[in-house]
N, C-alpha and C positions, 0 to 999 in steps of 0.2 A: 615743162608745164604746157599743156595744150591750150589753145585759145579759149576753149570753153571753160577749162579749169581756171584760167586766169580771170575770165569775166566773172565767174562765181566768187573768186577771191576778192576782186575789186569791189563787187557788190557788197560782200560781207564787210569789208574794211570801211566802205562808205557808210553803211548802216551803223557800224561801231562808232565812227566819228560823230555821227548825228546823236547817237545815244550818249556819248561822252559829253557832248555840248549840253544836252538836256540835263544830264545828271549833275554836271558842274553848277547848274543854275537852279537845282532843286525842282525841276519841272518834269521829271521823268514820268510821274504818275498822272500828269494833267492830260485831259483829252486833247487831241490834235486841234480840234475846233476852237479851243481856248487860247491857242498860241497866237501871238501877234504876227503881222507880216514881217516885222523885223526879226522875230524869233525864227521864222521859216527861212528868211534870207540868210541868217547866220548859220543855220543848220546846213543849208545848201552850200554855202561857202566852205564850211568845214569838209563836207563830203567831196566837193570839187577839188579842194586842196589835197585831200588824201589821194584822190585819183591821179592828180598831176604828179605827186611824189612817186606813186607806184608805177605809173606809166613811164616816167623818166628813168626809174631804176630798171624797168623791163627793157626799155630802149637801149640801155647800156649793155645789156646781156642778151638781147634778142637773137634768136637763132637764125632767122631768115631775113633776107633783104625786104621781102614783101611785108613782113611784120614790122620792120623798122619804118618802112614807108607809111604804113597805116598809123603807127604811133606818131610819126612826124606830123601827119595831117591833123590828127587829134590834138596834139600839143601846140602846134603852131598855126592852126586855123587854115 
């Protein structure tokens, strides 16, 4: 998977994680402006968690040292 394909995959997965969080709370149909700060923080947390899982998995099977270094910087600050 190319870096561009991976980025698109991660973006989709993060959006799905946010959608699952909203759906589980019966808020999928609510306008975004009606969500509380806590709602938005929880959605962001779910999306970030999904990114960390995907990046960790990709790090395990990354094809190049450069990609591993990039993921290490993202995951470890």
